[in-house]
N, C-alpha and C positions, 0 to 999 in steps of 0.2 A: 604299435601305433601306425595310423595311416601316414602317407607321404606328405600330404597337405590339407589342413584344416582351415576352413574359412567361415567365419560367422557374419551374418548381416544384422545390424542392429540399428536402433534410434529409439530414444525414449518417447518420440512423438509417433502416434499412429498415422497411418495413410501416407507415408513418404515413399512407400514402394519397395519394402523390405522384401515381402513375399515374391512380388513380381521379379525382383532381381534376382533372388536365389533361384527361382524356377527358371529364368532365362539362362542363368549360368549352367544348371543342371543340363539344359536342353543342349547347350552348346559343347560342354566338356565332355558330355557323353559320346560324342562323335569320336573323341580320341582317345579316351581313358575311362578307366572304372570308377564309377562316382556313387557315392552313398549320400542321400539327402534325408536331413531330419526335419520335421515340422515340430517345434518346441512351443508353439503358440496354442493356447487353450481356445482361442477363437476358431483355429483349424482353418484358416483361409487357403493355405498352401494344400493342406489335405483336400479340401473340396475342390479346389482348383485341378490338381491331378487327377482326382477321380473323375471329375467332369470331362477332362481331356481324353479319357481312356477309350470314348465311344460307348454307346448305349450297352452293348453286351458284357465290355470288360469293366464298365463302371459297375454294373450289377454284381459281376465277379468281385470286384474290390469291396464293394458293400458287405457281401457276404464273408469275405475273408476277414475285413475289420471286426465284424460282429462275432466271429468265432474267436479272433484274437483277443478280443475283450472278454468273452465268456471263461477263456481259458487263461486269463490273466498273462498274456503275453503281449503286453503294450510298454511303451516307454515308462508311463506312469507306474505300472506293476514292478517293472525292474528297478526303478527309483525307490519304490517303497520297500522292496526286500533288501535292497542294498543298505537303506537307512536303517531297518529293522534288523539287519543281519540274519535274515531268515531263508537262506537258500537262495541267494542272488545269482542269477545265471542270464545268458543272453545267447540266443541260437538264431539260426536263418528263419526259424518260425516266426519271429518278430518283424521279418523284413518282406517287403512287398516289391516285386519286380515288375517295374512299369513297361509298357509297350515301347517306350522310347530307349530303353536299354538301361537306365539308371535303377538302383535300388532305392526303396524308400521306407523310412520308419515314421508312420503317421502320428499326428497329434490325436489327443482324446480329451474329453470335456473334464475329466478328472484332474487335469493340470491346473484347472481354476483353484481347486482347494488344497494344492500341495503345500503353499506356504502356511496355511492355517493348520493342516494337520500335523505338520513336523514340529516337534518340540524344541527347545532351545539347544538341548544336547544333541538332539538328531540333526539339527540344521549344520552343526559344525563338521559333520562327515559329508554333506552333499557336495561340497566343492571337488572332492577326489572322484565323485561318480562318473563323470564323462570321460575322464582319462582311464578308469578302470575299464568302462565299456568298450572304448576303442581298442585297448588291448585285447578284450575278449574277441571282439569282431575280427581282429588281426588273426586271430588263432585259427578261424576257419575260412575266411577269404581275404584275398588281397586286393584293397581298394587303393587308388592312387589320389583320390580327394574325397574329403568329407565336407558337405555344405550344410550350414545350420540357419534356418530361420528362426530367429530368437523373438520373444514377446517384446512389446512396447513398454517394458519395465525392467528394472534391474532384479530379477528374481533369484532365488537360490539355484534354480536350475540353470538359468543363462549364466549365473556365475560360474558353475562347473565348466561350462562350455567355454567361456571367455578365458578362463585360467589355463586352458590347454591349446588355445588356437594359435596357429601361425600369423594368420591375417585377419584383422577386423575391418569390414566395409560398412561405411556409414553413408547412406543416401541422404541427400540434403535437398530439399524443395526451396523454390524461389519465393519464400515468403518470411515474415518477421519472426514468428514463432519458432519454425524449425531452425533458421539461423541463430537465434537466441539461444536454442537448446543445446548447440554445439559446446557450450561451456560447461554445461551440466554433464554431458556425456563424458568429457575429458576429466573433470573433477572427480566422477565416479570410477573410472578406469585408472586413473593414477592413484588413488586411495586403495583400490581393492585388488587390482591385478598385478601379480607378480610371477614370473617375469612379464615384462611388458612386451606385447606382441607388435608386429608392424600394423600400422592403421592407413587405410586408404579413405579418401573420401571423394564423392562425385556429385555432381549436380543432376538431379532427377527430375522429370516432369518439365523440362526446361521449354519456356515460351520462346518462339524463334521469330526472326524477320530476315527479310532478304537484303543482303549488302548490295547498295546500288552499283558499286564499282565491279565487284568480283562476281554478283548474282548468286553468291553462295548463302546458304543459310548461316545465321549467326544469332546469339542470344539477343534478346531485347536489352535495351539499355538498364531497365530495372532489374531483370535477372542476372545481367552482368554485375550490377552494384552489390547484389546479395552475395554472389560468387566471390567477388573481390574481397567483400567482409569476412567470409569464411576462411579465405586463403591468408588473410591477416591474421585472423584468430590463430589459426593452425601454425603459422610461421612463429609466432610469439610463444605458443605452448611448447612447440618442438625445441627451440633455442633456449627456453628457460629450464626445461626438464631434460633436455638432451634425448628426445625421443625421435623414432622413425615414423614420421607422418609425411604422407604423400597426397596431395590434391591432384586428381586425375583431371587435365584439361579437356578431355573429350565428354562432353554433355550427352545425357540421354534424353531426346526430345520427347515432348508430350505428344503422343500420336495414337491413333486409335488402333493400328496393327499391334502394338504391344499390349493394350487393354484387352 
C-alpha cells in the first residue's frame, strides 16, 4: 500500500474537485513521489494535464493514451479484468509520467458505462479493486502519496477508492445547493464506508472583500454565513457519530490564476 491516499469528492459537479486534486499533485510532487488517478469519465483532469504538457508532450500523451486503450491497459480494462477474474494485472505501462514529476493514471470514456456493464454479482467484488491495485503498484514502485479525482456521484469505482483512503477532502462552494449537499455526502459515507477515514472540508471559490481595519482579504458576509453553516453541520455529525471531521479555516479564493 502507499503511504497516504487522498480522495477529493463531492456529489455536486463544478465545486473544484479536479482543480484541487491537480493543485495538490503539483505541490506535493516538489517533495514526494506522487501517483494521481483520474476516475471521472468526464476526463477533466486528464484533459487538463494533457493540455499543460505543452504542444509536443501533449501530442506524446495523446499517442500514449491511444496506445494504452488499444492494448487494453487503462484503469477501465484493469477493473474489468479484476471483476471478470480474467488475468487481472497492473504494470508501469498503465502509468504516464508527467513533465511536472508526478505519475498519472488517466480516465477513459469507457468508465461511463462501468456500472451498467457490471452485473449484481460482479459489483460485489468491485470494492476490493483499488486496495488490490495499490498493492500491485507498491510491488514495482514506491509512492508516498496517491491522489484520486472522483466522479460527482457515488459509483462502484469511487466506492472502492473511498474504502481504502486515509483522507477524504470535500470542497464546498458558497452556495445553497453545495452546502445542502454536505448532509447527503455524510449520509452516504456513514452508510457505506468502513473503516471511516478522516474527513477534511474547505471552502473553495471563495468571494472576498477587504477588511477596512486590517486591509486584509476576508470572506464576504454571505460566504462566511455558508461556511458557518457547513461547520455547524460537521460539528453535529462529528459529535453524534464520533468521527474525525475537520473544517479547514484557510479558504481557497476565487481567482483567475487558479483557473
